[in-house]
N, C-alpha and C positions, 0 to 999 in steps of 0.2 A: 499262519505266523508263529515265530517263533518265541517262545517263552523260557525265563531263566527258571532254574531248579528251586528257587526261593520264594516262587511267584506261590500267591492265597487268593482262597477263592473270598472277592468281595464280602464284606458285611452288608446286609440292606439298608445300613444308616450311610457309607462309604459313597459319596457322589462321584460320579466319574466324569471330569472336566475336560472339556474338548476343545482343543483349538481348531479355527476355522481355517485361514489361508495357509494351503500347501499340507492339512492335515487332512479337515473334512473335507475342505475344496483342492481340487486339482489344478489349483489357480490362487490370484491373489485378490482381493477383491478393492484393493484400492486402487489396482491398475484395472483392474476391469470397468469400475467407474469412472477413472479417469479419462480412460477411450470413448466410455459410452458418451461423455461428454464432449470432451473433444470433436467426435462423430457429428454432434450436432449442432455446438456452438464453438467452433474451434477459434475462434478470437477470444475466448475463456483463458487459454494457454497462456496470455501474458497475465493472467491475474495469480497464476499458479504459482510464481516464486514470490509472491508479495503473501499469499497463504502458508505459505514454508516459511517465512521470515516470521511469523505468530505462532510456529510449532506444528508439529505434526497433527498432531487431536482436531487441531484448528481447520488443517487445510483438508482433512478427513470430512470434518462436519460440512465446510462449503463445498465441499464435491458432493455429498451422500446429498444435500437439500437439493441439486439436480441433477439426481438421475433417477432411475427407477428400473433396477434389474433383472430381466426376466429368470429369477431363482429357480421356479421350476426345470429350466433346462442348463444349469450351472451342470458345471464337470464334478460329480460329487464322486469321492473316493466311494466305493461301494464296501470296499471291507471294514472303511469306518461305518456306514448307515448300517450295515450288519451287525458290528458289536452294539452298537445304541441299539437296534431292535430286540439284542438279544440278551441287555442289563437293564429289562424295565421295570425290574423288580428294585432299583435303588434309581437316587435323584440322577438327572443327568444336567448338565450345565453347560453351554457354548459358553468358553470364555476366550474372548478375541479381543485384538487389537484393531481390529475394523472401528468404524464407528457402528454407535449403536443402533442410528434409522437404519442403515442396510444388517446389521446382526438379529435384529427383530425379525426383519422381512424373512430373513433364511430360517429362521426358528421358526416362525410361523407357517412357511411352506411344508416345512419338515415334520414338524408334530412330533419330532422325537427329544426336545427339550423342557423341563421344569420351569427353568430358571437362564437367564442370559447375565453374563456380565461384558461389557465391551467398552471401548473409548466414546467420552462425552461430549467430546469437542475443547475440555479444560487436560484431561489427562490422558496422554498415547498407553493404553492398558496393553504394556508388551515388558518382556525381559521382569525388571524387579520391582515396577510398578504391576504387572499381575501377580507377583509373587507375594509381593503385602496384601493385594488386595485379597487372594485366596486365602493366606492365612487367617488375616482378621473375618475373613467370613467363614471359614471349617477349622481353622487351627492346624499348626504343624504336625506333620505326617499325619493328616484328616480329610484327606482326597486324593482321590488318584490322578493322573494327568497324562492327557494325550496330544504331544508335540510332535513339531519335525525340523528344528533349528538349536544352532549351539546357544543363542539367548534364552531359552528353554530351559537351558541345566540351571538356570535362577530357580526358574519353577521347581523342577524337579528334587532341587535340594531340601524341600520342604514336603514334597508329595510322599504318600504311604508306598502308590506301584506308579512304573515309568511304562507310557506306550512312546514308544519312539515310531515314527510312522513316515514312511517315506524320506528318509535318510540312511546314506551309510552308516556301516558296519562302529566305521571308530565313532560315531556318535552315539549309538547304543551300547558302546563300552565306556564312554564318558560318563552316560547318563548311570550305569549299574556302579561306578563310582561313587557314589552320592545318594543312589537309591537302592534298597534293598532288593526290589524284585522289577525285571524289566521286560516287557514283552515287545519284540518288534515287528512291526508290517512292513516288510523290505519295500526297497524304493524301488520302480522303472524306470530305468536311465534312459533319457532321450536318445534315440540310435538315429546313425547315420541315416535309415532310409526314413526316418521324421522328418529331418532335413530335407533330405532329397524330395519331398514331397511337397514340405510348404516352402521351398525356393523353385519349384515349379519346374523343373528341370525342362519335363517335357512339352513345356509352353514354350521354349527355346525356338519348337519348328515353328513358328510364329517368328520368327525373327531373322528366317532364309529369305524373307523380304527385302535384306537389305542385298541379295547377291542378283536381285533384278535387275538394276541398272548394267548392271556386270554382264548379264548376260545379254540384254536386249541392246547393249552397245557393243555386241562381241568382240569381248576383251577378255574374254575366257583364258587367251593365252597370252594374255601381259602378265609375269610374274607378279608383279608390283603392286598391279590392280587386285589382280584374286589373296595377295598378301592383304590387302589394306580391308578390303571385304571381311578376309576371314577375322580380323582385329577387329573390324564396326562390329559385326556378328558374337563378338566372344564379347564386348563392351556392351553390346546393347541386351544381351542376356543378362549379366547382372547387373544392369539399371533396371530392367524388368524384374529381376526376381526380387529386387529391395522393394520393388512397390507393389508386388503380387505380399510380404511379409506387411505392408502398411495395410494393404485394404482386408487381407485378414483378421489383423488386426482389430480396426475397425469394426467389421461385419460381424465380430464374434454372436452378438445376439442375432444376426437372420441367419448366420451358419446354423446355429444350433437348431435352430426350425425346420433344417431345409433336411429331407430325407438322407442326402449321401449328401450335402456340405456340414452337417454336426461330425461327422467323424474325420473332419483337418485336424492339424494336427497341434493349432490353437485354441480351436472350439471344442476338441476334445480332452481338451487338458495334458496331450501327450510329449508337446514343449510348453516351455518358460513362459509366459508372456514379456519380463523381463527380456529373456534372452530374444525374443525377436526384436523389443524397442533397442535392443544395440546393435544389432544383426542388421538393421535396414539403412539406418545414416550411414552407418562402413560400408556397404554397398552401395550405397551412391557416391559415398566420396570418392572409391575406387574406382568407379565405372566413370565419372566425371572427369576425374584426375588423366585417365588412359587415354579418353577422350578428345580432349584438349591437346596430350601430346601426340596423338595423331592428325586433328585437323580441328583447328578454329572454328569452321564452319561445320562440320561434326559434330563437334562438341556444344553447339547453340542448338542445332536442331535435338541432339539427346537431350539438354537443358528443356525444350520447349516440350518434348516429349514427356520428360520426367513432369512436370506443371502441371500439362494439362491432365496427366493420369492420376496424379494425384488430386488435383479440384474432381476429378472423375469418381476417384475414390471418397472427397468427403461430400458432395453435395449433386453435383452434377447426373450420377446415376439417377439419382432419385424425381429427374426431371424427365416424366413421359415425352418419347420421341429425341428429345437431344441428348438423352443417353447411348444411342444409337448412332447418331449422326459422330456426337465426338467418338463412339469404338470405330467407325470406318475410318475418322480421322487420323486415331492412333496407326492404324494398319497404314494407311496413305504414309504417314509420316516415317516410317521403317523405313520404305523405298528413296524418299526425299534423302533419310541419313547414308542411306546406302549410296545414293548418286554422287552428295559430300564427301563419305571417303573416298572415294578413288576419283573426284575432282572431275565430274561430267555433271548436266545439267539435266534434269528430269524433264521427258518431252509433254505437252500438253496433254497427249493422248492415254499416254499410261497414268498419268495421275486422275483423269477422267474416268478411266476402264476402274481402276482402282476403288474410287471413292462409290460410285453404284454396285461396284461388285461386293466391296467388302458392307458398304450399307445393308445391301439382300441379306449376308451372313449374322452380320448385327440383329437385325431383325428377327431372323432365322434362330439365334439364340436365345432373345428374349420371349417369342413365340411358344419356345418349348418349354418353357420356366414357368408358361404362363397355362398352356394346356395343361402339364403336371399339376399345376397346384388346383384347377378347374375341377379336373378328375378327383381329388382329396378334395373336393365340397369347400375352398377355399376362394373368397370373393374379394378380397384385396391383396396385390402383392406386397408383402412385405419390404417395406423400404426403397419398393420404387415406386412410380407415379401412375401404375397401372392398374386399372380392374380387370380381373380375370375375362370379363367377359370381354375385351379388348382383342382377343387371339385372333378373333376371324378377321379383323380391319388390317393385324397386323401382318397377315397373311397374304394378303392383295397388295400389300404396298411392299412387303417384301419380296413378294415374284414380280412384281413391275419392276422393281429396282437391279433382279437381276438381269431382265432379260434387257434392258437399259445398258446393261454393262455390253451385253452381245452387241448392240446397236453399237456404242461406241468403237467397238472393235472392227466390225463391218467397214463401217467410215474408215476406218483408221486405212485398214486395207486395200481401200477405193482410191487412198490420197497419194502424194506426192511422196510423201514420208517416208513410205512404207516401200517405195521405190529405189531410195533410197540405199536402203539397209538390206536391202532382201535382192537376189539374183531373179527368183521367179515368186512374186508375191501370191501369184493365184493360186499357190497351195494353201495359202494362211484361211483360205476360206474356208476349207475343212474344218477347221479350228469351229466355225459359227455353230453347226449343228453338235460336237461334240460336247459346246458350253452351254447349248442349251439343253441337249437331253441332263446334263450331269446336274444341271439348278433347277431342272421339271424332278429330276428324280431325288433329292436331296429334300425337295419341300414335299413330296409324297410321303417320304418318310418320318417327317418330322410330326406331317397330318396325322398319319399310323401311330404316333405314341412312341415311335421305335429309333428316334433319333439322341445319341449324345447332348449334354447341357451346352458342349463348347462344339462346333460344327467342324473348326478348323484341325481339331483332335480325331475329330468323326474321318474326314477326309483322309487324312493322314493311316489310318488304320483301316480305312475300308477300301477291298479289294477292287471293285468298279472301279474309284476313284482313281488309285494308282495304275491300275490299266488305260484308267483315260489322258493322266496326265502321260503316261511313256506315249502314246497314240499323238500327244500331241507334242514333244518333245522332237517327234520321226517327223511328223509335218513339218516345224520350224528349223529342222536342218534339210529336208529336200528343198524347202523354199531360200535355203541359204548357199548351197553348195553349187558351183559353175554345173 
């Protein structure tokens, strides 16, 4: 912490007043509570403008009445917590523009404050209103104040000492012009890596499925088809990233209770929630606009994908078994989108294989999560419709679905459809034992607790899986060549 040379040790009678949003908390309780409310009842979004017309204080109170945040797992700034713990010899006041219902629950959780001052439904305790309340309570220059934004200048004008938290040096310099002593807790700027993680660019591997129709239709040597498929891949990735942002924003509470997901950029507070709320719709509009320019059919398919995956994020993922069926459908829609982009019709065989195969992987993902939670002694999967005791049933259903995909492949090889595309379709029979081995192997790995929670990413990074993929490609080539 940087401290100005004029800083003095605080007398025991001078309270330390600490802001909540952006200072004590690496987040914003209004946005946190708004997202929590919309995650449970999306239709309430229609009432938000009505509440806002009555004032920000009323908006905050209406939302606070409808949510209960997980205060124990909120992304607190550990430096501010340490400051509070080491200044217990003087009064500590939580002074925030957040609603009092939420502020009281945070203060109760932390046990570090002797007093709470907050918005009450009538007055929004921010800027000049906060300054007036603090001066009325402690007198001018009768308190120290920790804040993080420009409107806190109105408070620092009346404070004895200023603590500038998670802000740029310019704000600290401005605070020094109105306050004799300034302490600065420097901001951790959002990094490009944090945004890459939030956009989940590695998950774009799943969108390689849009190239499947290009391959199975034997159009790899047609330049226009390749270009259209490439553009479709890019647009699908942008759309998927926008959905990942929405999903992470709506899943903040569940992610913070997860041993790995708690480190996601929004859940951990490394990226601002407001930034995600702005980026998500912009990316959606960009992807859908580009999709329409490519092909109306592709745009319609991408829109269906967006609506279905948004519905999944809001509600469908909470319904046992429907969640995995929807996940399998989302994978299959990628194939349909790829076909629409290059102007071909996806075959019945390809779609049937895709649904069974990806249903197995979707169930595998849920099985891995449940097995991990079961080992930690958790009985109910938070935000899901499963009990951890369901993991054994999921294993049998997932394995069966995987084997059914192999059966579909075998029936296709024995059909007249394969003879129309392949010169030597008998070579394709070698794909069946390869696929049987791969499906059996990943389920054994999951059963042993060694599976990444996303089997598609696991397959992309697993050496054995890559070897099987290369062998499968060689078999397909042998079946095609003269």
